[in-house]
RODO-2510 file (C-alpha; in nm, 4 decimals, decimal comma):
residues 300
     n   res          X          Y          Z
     1     m     1,4094     0,3261     0,5811
     2     q     1,1618     0,3125     0,8655
     3     k     0,8770     0,3993     0,6260
     4     k     0,9742     0,1148     0,3898
     5     w     0,9841    -0,1274     0,6826
     6     y     0,6406    -0,0055     0,7929
     7     l     0,4929    -0,0556     0,4441
     8     k     0,6494    -0,3993     0,4147
     9     k     0,5018    -0,4924     0,7521
    10     r     0,1558    -0,3789     0,6390
    11     y     0,1828    -0,5905     0,3238
    12     w     0,2798    -0,8952     0,5265
    13     i    -0,0057    -0,8398     0,7699
    14     g    -0,2498    -0,8042     0,4775
    15     f    -0,1114    -1,1207     0,3171
    16     l    -0,1401    -1,3181     0,6415
    17     l    -0,4953    -1,1927     0,6961
    18     l    -0,5875    -1,3024     0,3432
    19     v    -0,4408    -1,6486     0,4013
    20     f    -0,6219    -1,6715     0,7347
    21     w    -0,9521    -1,5726     0,5710
    22     l    -0,9115    -1,8277     0,2921
    23     i    -0,8462    -2,1028     0,5467
    24     v    -1,1363    -2,0048     0,7718
    25     s    -1,3790    -1,9460     0,4843
    26     n    -1,3175    -2,2981     0,3571
    27     s    -1,3713    -2,4570     0,6965
    28     e    -1,6741    -2,6773     0,7657
    29     v    -1,8378    -2,3964     0,9647
    30     f    -1,8737    -2,1890     0,6470
    31     r    -1,9867    -2,4914     0,4474
    32     f    -2,3121    -2,5099     0,6478
    33     r    -2,3032    -2,8872     0,6440
    34     y    -2,2502    -3,1877     0,8697
    35     q    -2,0502    -3,5061     0,9154
    36     p    -2,2788    -3,7861     0,7846
    37     a    -2,1782    -4,0510     1,0403
    38     s    -2,2184    -3,8292     1,3457
    39     f    -2,5353    -3,6751     1,2009
    40     a    -2,6913    -4,0201     1,1531
    41     k    -2,5940    -4,1143     1,5074
    42     s    -2,7622    -3,7999     1,6434
    43     i    -3,0878    -3,8932     1,4694
    44     e    -3,1121    -4,2607     1,5486
    45     t    -3,2565    -4,3700     1,8805
    46     s    -3,3199    -4,7147     2,0249
    47     d    -3,6757    -4,7161     1,8904
    48     s    -3,6124    -4,5487     1,5533
    49     a    -3,5269    -4,6769     1,2087
    50     k    -3,1781    -4,6391     1,0686
    51     l    -3,0911    -4,3168     0,8857
    52     i    -2,9558    -4,3945     0,5378
    53     f    -2,7768    -4,1586     0,2983
    54     k    -2,8513    -4,1944    -0,0727
    55     k    -2,7834    -4,0128    -0,4011
    56     k    -2,9783    -3,9399    -0,7183
    57     e    -2,8139    -3,8422    -1,0466
    58     v    -2,9699    -3,6502    -1,3347
    59     a    -2,7459    -3,5622    -1,6298
    60     t    -2,4297    -3,4167    -1,4714
    61     t    -2,5848    -3,3316    -1,1332
    62     t    -2,6056    -3,5332    -0,8124
    63     m    -2,8454    -3,4843    -0,5215
    64     n    -2,7557    -3,6220    -0,1806
    65     y    -3,0336    -3,7009     0,0655
    66     c    -3,1076    -3,8979     0,3798
    67     q    -3,3987    -4,1298     0,4489
    68     l    -3,5418    -4,2427     0,7800
    69     g    -3,7743    -4,5416     0,7605
    70     n    -3,9406    -4,7049     0,4616
    71     t    -4,2886    -4,8237     0,5508
    72     l    -4,5060    -4,8544     0,2410
    73     s    -4,8208    -4,8146     0,4475
    74     q    -4,7130    -4,4699     0,5690
    75     p    -4,6984    -4,1344     0,3875
    76     l    -4,3729    -3,9671     0,2861
    77     i    -4,2525    -3,6294     0,4181
    78     v    -3,9703    -3,4577     0,2292
    79     f    -3,7818    -3,1589     0,3735
    80     v    -3,6111    -2,8984     0,1518
    81     h    -3,3814    -2,6359     0,3091
    82     g    -3,3169    -2,2700     0,2314
    83     s    -3,0075    -2,0795     0,1182
    84     p    -2,7429    -2,1344     0,2373
    85     g    -2,7965    -2,4577     0,4277
    86     s    -2,8117    -2,8347     0,4115
    87     l    -3,0393    -3,1190     0,5156
    88     a    -2,9024    -3,0711     0,8690
    89     a    -3,1459    -2,7786     0,8977
    90     f    -3,4128    -3,0416     0,9697
    91     e    -3,2226    -3,2382     1,2320
    92     g    -3,4878    -3,1720     1,4965
    93     y    -3,7686    -3,2813     1,2645
    94     l    -3,5897    -3,6014     1,1662
    95     r    -3,5357    -3,6835     1,5341
    96     d    -3,9002    -3,6174     1,6238
    97     t    -4,0836    -3,9467     1,6754
    98     l    -4,4216    -3,7730     1,6381
    99     l    -4,3216    -3,7436     1,2723
   100     s    -4,1065    -4,0523     1,2196
   101     n    -4,3709    -4,2834     1,3707
   102     r    -4,6278    -4,1528     1,1212
   103     a    -4,4261    -4,1213     0,8003
   104     t    -4,1103    -4,2060     0,6120
   105     l    -3,8878    -3,8960     0,6390
   106     i    -3,6497    -3,7647     0,3754
   107     a    -3,4314    -3,4519     0,3799
   108     v    -3,2296    -3,3339     0,0794
   109     d    -2,9135    -3,1361     0,0251
   110     r    -3,0178    -2,8929    -0,2462
   111     l    -2,7854    -2,8632    -0,5451
   112     g    -2,4669    -2,6753    -0,4574
   113     f    -2,5003    -2,7385    -0,0833
   114     g    -2,4171    -3,0133     0,1639
   115     y    -2,2947    -3,3080    -0,0429
   116     s    -2,4932    -3,2306    -0,3595
   117     d    -2,2224    -3,1030    -0,5971
   118     f    -2,1079    -2,8686    -0,3212
   119     g    -1,9941    -2,5277    -0,4436
   120     k    -2,1510    -2,5625    -0,7887
   121     a    -2,4327    -2,3101    -0,8292
   122     i    -2,7461    -2,4472    -1,0004
   123     p    -2,9930    -2,1548    -1,0031
   124     s    -3,2549    -2,3416    -1,2081
   125     l    -3,5662    -2,4147    -1,0005
   126     s    -3,6758    -2,6602    -1,2711
   127     l    -3,3616    -2,8716    -1,2393
   128     q    -3,3739    -2,8704    -0,8602
   129     a    -3,7389    -2,9777    -0,8770
   130     k    -3,6523    -3,2495    -1,1287
   131     l    -3,3986    -3,4123    -0,8975
   132     i    -3,6410    -3,4128    -0,6056
   133     a    -3,9041    -3,5624    -0,8377
   134     t    -3,6729    -3,8568    -0,9100
   135     i    -3,6713    -3,9303    -0,5367
   136     l    -4,0507    -3,9109    -0,5127
   137     q    -4,0866    -4,1541    -0,8019
   138     d    -3,9374    -4,4245    -0,5798
   139     f    -4,2505    -4,4050    -0,3612
   140     p    -4,5358    -4,4482    -0,6118
   141     e    -4,7964    -4,5739    -0,3647
   142     q    -4,7358    -4,3362    -0,0743
   143     p    -4,9019    -3,9947    -0,0238
   144     k    -4,6301    -3,7295    -0,0311
   145     i    -4,5949    -3,4057     0,1667
   146     i    -4,3164    -3,1640     0,0795
   147     v    -4,1910    -2,9079     0,3330
   148     g    -3,9760    -2,6174     0,2164
   149     h    -3,8176    -2,3309     0,4095
   150     s    -3,7198    -1,9947     0,2566
   151     m    -3,5505    -2,0694    -0,0802
   152     g    -3,6839    -2,4209    -0,0427
   153     g    -4,0309    -2,2668    -0,0852
   154     p    -4,0006    -2,1741    -0,4551
   155     v    -3,8186    -2,5021    -0,5232
   156     i    -4,1028    -2,7174    -0,3911
   157     s    -4,3637    -2,4889    -0,5477
   158     k    -4,1983    -2,5507    -0,8850
   159     l    -4,1940    -2,9209    -0,8013
   160     a    -4,5709    -2,9191    -0,7459
   161     m    -4,6221    -2,7202    -1,0689
   162     d    -4,4143    -2,9518    -1,2859
   163     y    -4,5038    -3,2832    -1,1179
   164     p    -4,8511    -3,2400    -0,9637
   165     h    -4,9057    -3,6167    -0,9690
   166     l    -4,6121    -3,6608    -0,7288
   167     v    -4,7164    -3,4049    -0,4665
   168     d    -5,0149    -3,4497    -0,2328
   169     g    -4,9504    -3,1598     0,0040
   170     l    -4,7186    -2,8599     0,0475
   171     v    -4,6035    -2,6836     0,3635
   172     l    -4,4286    -2,3568     0,2763
   173     v    -4,2353    -2,2025     0,5660
   174     a    -4,1372    -1,8366     0,5092
   175     p    -4,1194    -1,8972     0,1317
   176     s    -3,9551    -1,6541    -0,1128
   177     i    -4,2169    -1,6803    -0,3882
   178     s    -4,3360    -1,3307    -0,4855
   179     p    -4,1233    -1,1662    -0,7577
   180     l    -4,2527    -0,8233    -0,6538
   181     l    -4,1241    -0,8719    -0,3005
   182     e    -3,7750    -0,9879    -0,3895
   183     p    -3,5230    -0,7429    -0,2351
   184     s    -3,2654    -0,5508    -0,4365
   185     n    -2,9673    -0,7616    -0,5412
   186     w    -2,7148    -0,4824    -0,5914
   187     w    -2,4867    -0,5963    -0,3120
   188     r    -2,5173    -0,9616    -0,4187
   189     k    -2,4144    -0,8649    -0,7703
   190     a    -2,1167    -0,6759    -0,6291
   191     f    -2,0022    -0,9878    -0,4444
   192     n    -2,0394    -1,1840    -0,7681
   193     f    -1,7474    -0,9986    -0,9308
   194     p    -1,4629    -1,2493    -0,9908
   195     i    -1,2222    -1,1359    -0,7161
   196     l    -1,4931    -1,1022    -0,4503
   197     r    -1,6560    -1,4267    -0,5640
   198     w    -1,3205    -1,6005    -0,5191
   199     l    -1,2930    -1,4649    -0,1650
   200     t    -1,6491    -1,5642    -0,0714
   201     p    -1,7006    -1,8986     0,1073
   202     a    -1,8419    -2,1568    -0,1349
   203     a    -2,1814    -2,1973     0,0337
   204     l    -2,2348    -1,8205     0,0459
   205     r    -2,1208    -1,7887    -0,3151
   206     v    -2,3767    -2,0487    -0,4250
   207     c    -2,6390    -1,8679    -0,2174
   208     n    -2,5602    -1,5441    -0,4018
   209     q    -2,5601    -1,7048    -0,7439
   210     e    -2,8977    -1,8720    -0,7006
   211     i    -3,0722    -1,5730    -0,5417
   212     i    -2,9563    -1,3165    -0,8011
   213     p    -3,1693    -1,4744    -1,0800
   214     l    -3,4549    -1,5749    -0,8472
   215     e    -3,6782    -1,2791    -0,9324
   216     k    -3,6797    -1,3738    -1,3013
   217     e    -3,7398    -1,7392    -1,2140
   218     l    -4,0417    -1,6367    -1,0049
   219     v    -4,1770    -1,4177    -1,2858
   220     d    -4,1519    -1,7150    -1,5220
   221     m    -4,3520    -1,9247    -1,2727
   222     e    -4,6421    -1,6809    -1,2395
   223     n    -4,8628    -1,8531    -1,4957
   224     e    -4,7947    -2,1978    -1,3488
   225     w    -4,9449    -2,1589    -1,0009
   226     t    -5,2770    -2,2919    -1,1307
   227     n    -5,1014    -2,6265    -1,1895
   228     i    -5,0958    -2,6807    -0,8126
   229     t    -5,4133    -2,8602    -0,7043
   230     c    -5,2997    -3,0162    -0,3757
   231     p    -5,3655    -2,8563    -0,0342
   232     v    -5,1095    -2,5949     0,0713
   233     t    -5,0223    -2,4511     0,4125
   234     v    -4,8094    -2,1376     0,4394
   235     v    -4,6426    -2,0653     0,7737
   236     q    -4,5128    -1,7089     0,7880
   237     g    -4,3795    -1,4737     1,0540
   238     t    -4,5271    -1,1239     1,0521
   239     a    -4,1900    -0,9714     1,1511
   240     d    -3,9824    -1,1546     0,8894
   241     s    -3,7252    -0,9028     0,7635
   242     l    -3,5725    -1,1386     0,5036
   243     v    -3,8893    -1,2700     0,3387
   244     p    -4,1733    -1,0162     0,3761
   245     p    -4,5084    -1,1464     0,5099
   246     g    -4,6675    -1,0428     0,1811
   247     n    -4,5290    -1,3635     0,0313
   248     a    -4,7943    -1,5575     0,2229
   249     y    -5,0749    -1,3448     0,0811
   250     y    -4,9228    -1,3793    -0,2654
   251     a    -4,9472    -1,7574    -0,2279
   252     k    -5,3107    -1,7330    -0,1236
   253     e    -5,3869    -1,5220    -0,4291
   254     q    -5,2005    -1,7425    -0,6771
   255     l    -5,3169    -2,0835    -0,5535
   256     s    -5,6619    -2,0556    -0,7080
   257     n    -5,6786    -2,4255    -0,8032
   258     s    -5,5493    -2,5647    -0,4753
   259     s    -5,8008    -2,7846    -0,2929
   260     n    -5,7277    -2,5917     0,0273
   261     v    -5,4984    -2,3030     0,1206
   262     e    -5,4286    -2,2218     0,4859
   263     l    -5,2214    -1,9284     0,6062
   264     i    -5,0669    -1,9494     0,9518
   265     m    -4,9377    -1,6028     1,0364
   266     i    -4,7128    -1,6066     1,3443
   267     a    -4,7300    -1,2740     1,5282
   268     e    -4,3817    -1,1202     1,5604
   269     g    -4,2324    -1,4327     1,4035
   270     d    -3,9035    -1,3836     1,2166
   271     h    -3,7459    -1,5723     0,9263
   272     f    -3,6176    -1,8461     1,1533
   273     i    -3,9563    -1,9805     1,2619
   274     l    -3,8534    -2,3209     1,1251
   275     w    -3,6502    -2,3543     1,4453
   276     n    -3,7705    -2,0990     1,7004
   277     k    -4,1401    -2,1801     1,6384
   278     y    -4,0774    -2,5500     1,5998
   279     a    -4,3984    -2,6683     1,7685
   280     l    -4,6155    -2,4528     1,5413
   281     v    -4,4407    -2,5693     1,2252
   282     r    -4,4569    -2,9324     1,3354
   283     a    -4,8294    -2,8926     1,4101
   284     a    -4,8806    -2,7590     1,0562
   285     i    -4,6983    -3,0614     0,9125
   286     l    -4,9000    -3,3053     1,1239
   287     e    -5,2234    -3,1343     1,0224
   288     m    -5,1268    -3,1600     0,6557
   289     l    -5,0377    -3,5238     0,7130
   290     e    -5,3881    -3,5990     0,8396
   291     e    -5,5468    -3,4018     0,5543
   292     v    -5,3466    -3,5913     0,2923
   293     k    -5,4164    -3,9280     0,4556
   294     q    -5,7874    -3,8516     0,4614
   295     g    -5,7728    -3,7465     0,0969
   296     a    -5,6060    -4,0749     0,0064
   297     k    -5,8856    -4,2667     0,1849
   298     d    -6,1522    -4,0669     0,0027
   299     v    -5,9940    -4,1529    -0,3338
   300     k    -6,0004    -4,5231    -0,2478
***
């Protein structure tokens, strides 16, 4: 009798733990996103433009993004986050008046994250690039710089390959772009089994489902790097354990038609240099901004 009671108690504890996990895993913390109203309030200052949220639709997909400013005489800077994540990853950059006083700023929620069809995995780099391209098309006269971190790196690289006329400069921050350096996905594939996938928080599930096929996507891109002719800056930490430093050298090797390729290797920098080496990344963006503006003058 006592043994049966003990087993029943264990089952109830397991059931309650499962319910607790399902509740917690579906909380906003595990969604890696933000509350739009409070996020906009955190960005806007007395001397800044209003932050506006917008959406773009292509076929059955929707991309959510925010825009700060809209001065036709200024360049455009677009920020693309990694995996998992959301446009909130660039909160500090959007708030930075050294950037917002020099350019119109846009940050996107990549497909499956934030408020862009949240929870729906879209592993196609081509489709993600296509949606960002529809945003860029709204700014035909402005020079455009695209900044991508981690998984955002291959997305914006594909963007520049497929739509070179829409991209005037790239800043790749710890980008996952070399197929040879992609880590083993055995544990990701294990978590993609139906029962484990169901138990995995949506943002982490989408992360898994877009990274598993990434190696093949990168292999398919190998012959397209010559399509990129704009200047490219790669900012990479030498101690990055998630995206090996060799990705930066791979970019240098592949970008044979780029007008200029600069590698900024941060000694002992990790994968999170987007935030913990903020000043260095911002300096790289500002330098690219000046290079693109000068290029636009030369064309005129």
